[in-house]
FIVO-529913 format. One record per residue (C-alpha): y, x, z; residue number from 1. Coordinates in steps of 0.2 Angstrom, whole numbers. Layout:
<atoms>
@y=Y | x=X | z=Z | num=NUM
...
</atoms>
This chain:
<atoms>
@y=-10 | x=-54 | z=23 | num=1
@y=-2 | x=-64 | z=37 | num=2
@y=-17 | x=-72 | z=45 | num=3
@y=-27 | x=-57 | z=50 | num=4
@y=-22 | x=-48 | z=65 | num=5
@y=-27 | x=-34 | z=77 | num=6
@y=-45 | x=-27 | z=73 | num=7
@y=-48 | x=-39 | z=60 | num=8
@y=-35 | x=-31 | z=48 | num=9
@y=-41 | x=-19 | z=35 | num=10
@y=-33 | x=-7 | z=23 | num=11
@y=-33 | x=-20 | z=10 | num=12
@y=-23 | x=-32 | z=21 | num=13
@y=-10 | x=-19 | z=25 | num=14
@y=-9 | x=-14 | z=7 | num=15
@y=-5 | x=-32 | z=2 | num=16
@y=8 | x=-35 | z=15 | num=17
@y=16 | x=-18 | z=12 | num=18
@y=18 | x=-20 | z=-7 | num=19
@y=25 | x=-38 | z=-5 | num=20
@y=37 | x=-34 | z=9 | num=21
@y=43 | x=-16 | z=3 | num=22
@y=46 | x=-24 | z=-14 | num=23
@y=57 | x=-38 | z=-6 | num=24
@y=66 | x=-24 | z=5 | num=25
@y=69 | x=-14 | z=-11 | num=26
@y=77 | x=-30 | z=-19 | num=27
@y=88 | x=-33 | z=-3 | num=28
@y=94 | x=-15 | z=-2 | num=29
@y=100 | x=-14 | z=-20 | num=30
@y=107 | x=-31 | z=-20 | num=31
@y=117 | x=-28 | z=-4 | num=32
@y=123 | x=-11 | z=-11 | num=33
@y=128 | x=-18 | z=-28 | num=34
@y=137 | x=-33 | z=-20 | num=35
@y=145 | x=-25 | z=-5 | num=36
@y=143 | x=-6 | z=-7 | num=37
@y=133 | x=-5 | z=10 | num=38
@y=115 | x=-1 | z=14 | num=39
@y=107 | x=-17 | z=20 | num=40
@y=89 | x=-11 | z=25 | num=41
@y=92 | x=2 | z=38 | num=42
@y=105 | x=8 | z=50 | num=43
@y=104 | x=27 | z=49 | num=44
@y=120 | x=29 | z=38 | num=45
@y=129 | x=16 | z=48 | num=46
@y=126 | x=24 | z=64 | num=47
@y=133 | x=41 | z=57 | num=48
@y=149 | x=32 | z=51 | num=49
@y=150 | x=23 | z=68 | num=50
@y=149 | x=40 | z=77 | num=51
@y=162 | x=47 | z=65 | num=52
@y=175 | x=34 | z=68 | num=53
@y=172 | x=34 | z=87 | num=54
@y=174 | x=53 | z=87 | num=55
@y=191 | x=51 | z=78 | num=56
@y=196 | x=38 | z=91 | num=57
@y=196 | x=25 | z=77 | num=58
@y=187 | x=12 | z=89 | num=59
@y=192 | x=-4 | z=80 | num=60
@y=187 | x=3 | z=63 | num=61
@y=170 | x=8 | z=70 | num=62
@y=167 | x=-9 | z=76 | num=63
@y=160 | x=-16 | z=60 | num=64
@y=147 | x=-2 | z=59 | num=65
@y=142 | x=-6 | z=77 | num=66
@y=140 | x=-24 | z=71 | num=67
@y=129 | x=-18 | z=57 | num=68
@y=118 | x=-9 | z=69 | num=69
@y=117 | x=-23 | z=82 | num=70
@y=113 | x=-36 | z=68 | num=71
@y=97 | x=-25 | z=63 | num=72
@y=93 | x=-23 | z=82 | num=73
@y=95 | x=-42 | z=86 | num=74
@y=84 | x=-46 | z=71 | num=75
@y=70 | x=-35 | z=77 | num=76
@y=72 | x=-42 | z=95 | num=77
@y=72 | x=-60 | z=89 | num=78
@y=56 | x=-57 | z=78 | num=79
@y=47 | x=-49 | z=92 | num=80
@y=53 | x=-62 | z=105 | num=81
@y=46 | x=-77 | z=94 | num=82
@y=30 | x=-68 | z=91 | num=83
@y=27 | x=-65 | z=109 | num=84
@y=32 | x=-82 | z=114 | num=85
@y=21 | x=-91 | z=103 | num=86
@y=6 | x=-79 | z=101 | num=87
@y=-5 | x=-89 | z=113 | num=88
@y=-3 | x=-105 | z=102 | num=89
@y=-19 | x=-104 | z=91 | num=90
@y=-14 | x=-117 | z=79 | num=91
@y=2 | x=-108 | z=74 | num=92
@y=3 | x=-92 | z=64 | num=93
@y=17 | x=-83 | z=74 | num=94
@y=22 | x=-72 | z=59 | num=95
@y=27 | x=-88 | z=50 | num=96
@y=43 | x=-91 | z=60 | num=97
@y=52 | x=-74 | z=57 | num=98
@y=47 | x=-75 | z=39 | num=99
@y=54 | x=-92 | z=37 | num=100
@y=70 | x=-87 | z=45 | num=101
@y=71 | x=-72 | z=33 | num=102
@y=69 | x=-83 | z=18 | num=103
@y=82 | x=-95 | z=24 | num=104
@y=95 | x=-81 | z=26 | num=105
@y=92 | x=-75 | z=9 | num=106
@y=93 | x=-92 | z=1 | num=107
@y=108 | x=-96 | z=11 | num=108
@y=117 | x=-81 | z=5 | num=109
@y=114 | x=-85 | z=-13 | num=110
@y=120 | x=-103 | z=-10 | num=111
@y=136 | x=-97 | z=-2 | num=112
@y=139 | x=-85 | z=-16 | num=113
@y=138 | x=-100 | z=-28 | num=114
@y=150 | x=-111 | z=-18 | num=115
@y=165 | x=-100 | z=-19 | num=116
@y=172 | x=-82 | z=-16 | num=117
@y=164 | x=-73 | z=-1 | num=118
@y=179 | x=-71 | z=11 | num=119
@y=169 | x=-61 | z=24 | num=120
@y=158 | x=-49 | z=16 | num=121
@y=154 | x=-39 | z=32 | num=122
@y=146 | x=-55 | z=39 | num=123
@y=135 | x=-56 | z=24 | num=124
@y=130 | x=-38 | z=27 | num=125
@y=126 | x=-42 | z=45 | num=126
@y=115 | x=-56 | z=39 | num=127
@y=105 | x=-45 | z=27 | num=128
@y=103 | x=-32 | z=41 | num=129
@y=97 | x=-45 | z=53 | num=130
@y=84 | x=-51 | z=40 | num=131
@y=78 | x=-34 | z=37 | num=132
@y=77 | x=-31 | z=56 | num=133
@y=66 | x=-47 | z=57 | num=134
@y=55 | x=-41 | z=43 | num=135
@y=53 | x=-23 | z=50 | num=136
@y=48 | x=-30 | z=67 | num=137
@y=35 | x=-42 | z=62 | num=138
@y=27 | x=-31 | z=49 | num=139
@y=26 | x=-17 | z=62 | num=140
@y=18 | x=-29 | z=75 | num=141
@y=6 | x=-37 | z=63 | num=142
@y=0 | x=-20 | z=56 | num=143
@y=0 | x=-12 | z=74 | num=144
@y=14 | x=0 | z=68 | num=145
@y=5 | x=6 | z=53 | num=146
@y=16 | x=-2 | z=40 | num=147
@y=35 | x=-1 | z=40 | num=148
@y=44 | x=-7 | z=24 | num=149
@y=63 | x=-7 | z=26 | num=150
@y=67 | x=11 | z=26 | num=151
@y=59 | x=27 | z=18 | num=152
@y=64 | x=42 | z=30 | num=153
@y=50 | x=40 | z=42 | num=154
@y=38 | x=36 | z=27 | num=155
@y=42 | x=52 | z=18 | num=156
@y=40 | x=62 | z=35 | num=157
@y=23 | x=54 | z=38 | num=158
@y=18 | x=57 | z=20 | num=159
@y=22 | x=75 | z=21 | num=160
@y=13 | x=78 | z=37 | num=161
@y=-3 | x=69 | z=30 | num=162
@y=-3 | x=78 | z=14 | num=163
@y=-2 | x=95 | z=24 | num=164
@y=-17 | x=89 | z=34 | num=165
@y=-28 | x=88 | z=19 | num=166
@y=-27 | x=107 | z=18 | num=167
@y=-34 | x=109 | z=35 | num=168
@y=-51 | x=100 | z=35 | num=169
@y=-57 | x=108 | z=51 | num=170
@y=-43 | x=102 | z=61 | num=171
@y=-42 | x=85 | z=53 | num=172
@y=-60 | x=81 | z=48 | num=173
@y=-57 | x=62 | z=45 | num=174
@y=-51 | x=65 | z=27 | num=175
@y=-55 | x=47 | z=21 | num=176
@y=-43 | x=39 | z=35 | num=177
@y=-30 | x=52 | z=30 | num=178
@y=-31 | x=48 | z=11 | num=179
@y=-31 | x=29 | z=15 | num=180
@y=-14 | x=31 | z=25 | num=181
@y=-7 | x=42 | z=11 | num=182
@y=-12 | x=28 | z=-2 | num=183
@y=-3 | x=15 | z=9 | num=184
@y=13 | x=25 | z=11 | num=185
@y=13 | x=29 | z=-8 | num=186
@y=12 | x=10 | z=-11 | num=187
@y=26 | x=6 | z=0 | num=188
@y=37 | x=19 | z=-8 | num=189
@y=33 | x=14 | z=-26 | num=190
@y=35 | x=-5 | z=-22 | num=191
@y=52 | x=-2 | z=-13 | num=192
@y=57 | x=8 | z=-28 | num=193
@y=51 | x=-5 | z=-40 | num=194
@y=60 | x=-19 | z=-30 | num=195
@y=76 | x=-9 | z=-32 | num=196
@y=74 | x=-8 | z=-51 | num=197
@y=70 | x=-26 | z=-53 | num=198
@y=84 | x=-31 | z=-42 | num=199
@y=96 | x=-20 | z=-51 | num=200
@y=91 | x=-27 | z=-68 | num=201
@y=93 | x=-45 | z=-61 | num=202
@y=109 | x=-42 | z=-53 | num=203
@y=118 | x=-32 | z=-67 | num=204
@y=109 | x=-35 | z=-83 | num=205
@y=106 | x=-54 | z=-81 | num=206
@y=122 | x=-56 | z=-71 | num=207
@y=113 | x=-65 | z=-57 | num=208
@y=123 | x=-57 | z=-43 | num=209
@y=118 | x=-63 | z=-26 | num=210
@y=106 | x=-76 | z=-34 | num=211
@y=94 | x=-61 | z=-35 | num=212
@y=90 | x=-64 | z=-17 | num=213
@y=82 | x=-81 | z=-22 | num=214
@y=68 | x=-71 | z=-30 | num=215
@y=65 | x=-61 | z=-14 | num=216
@y=64 | x=-77 | z=-4 | num=217
@y=52 | x=-85 | z=-16 | num=218
@y=41 | x=-70 | z=-16 | num=219
@y=40 | x=-71 | z=3 | num=220
@y=36 | x=-89 | z=3 | num=221
@y=22 | x=-87 | z=-9 | num=222
@y=15 | x=-73 | z=0 | num=223
@y=16 | x=-82 | z=17 | num=224
@y=6 | x=-97 | z=11 | num=225
@y=-6 | x=-87 | z=0 | num=226
@y=-19 | x=-84 | z=14 | num=227
@y=-19 | x=-103 | z=19 | num=228
@y=-21 | x=-108 | z=1 | num=229
@y=-35 | x=-95 | z=-2 | num=230
@y=-43 | x=-100 | z=14 | num=231
@y=-43 | x=-119 | z=10 | num=232
@y=-50 | x=-115 | z=-8 | num=233
@y=-64 | x=-104 | z=0 | num=234
@y=-68 | x=-118 | z=13 | num=235
@y=-69 | x=-131 | z=-1 | num=236
@y=-81 | x=-121 | z=-11 | num=237
@y=-92 | x=-118 | z=4 | num=238
@y=-93 | x=-137 | z=8 | num=239
@y=-96 | x=-141 | z=-10 | num=240
@y=-111 | x=-129 | z=-11 | num=241
@y=-118 | x=-135 | z=5 | num=242
@y=-117 | x=-153 | z=-1 | num=243
@y=-125 | x=-148 | z=-17 | num=244
@y=-140 | x=-139 | z=-8 | num=245
@y=-142 | x=-155 | z=3 | num=246
@y=-144 | x=-166 | z=-13 | num=247
@y=-157 | x=-154 | z=-20 | num=248
</atoms>
């Protein structure tokens, strides 16, 4: 999922990373909303509230929404910065760095919630938005802007456009490509929805509260090292088969 980049990426690779990351984004979105009554995977609503406060000359009140927006922006910036800085290092998978940072943020928030009462909820919301900015940036770069997983507005727009293109085969003859992108977008939407349902169940029904974020971090870590483990297993099998042939 994270190993293949550029032209070596296939629909299968994008489907894998899309389902994992959209599921985690769905979990973060619902957990953040249930805990703080704020959306934590996109900034569209926060921008509207920010503009509303500014237009009513409530500059200080609007500051918090500006911080939400900036947190997402800074997460996206840092993720891209790290990727660009270390992309020439062939020994390092550059997408590991922003993913590890995201995992640490999710784990840290759950740990803080267990230590005592959260006195600065706006700071936690900023951290969640920062983490989602990280995620949206690196999945955009690794998939060449094909996959975005933290918000659904653009996805539904693209899905509507592509569904309409199926009715005009003469103008859009590459139907297989259109169908593959439709499939990808449906997967992202469904797994975002599923992540939200699972998160809501863990948060409310099992009363895990912000500990729900631990599951998101664990899923990210497993997916991050999945390719490396799979690659090592395949490599070991090949070596074993080669040795077996030599003996015969």
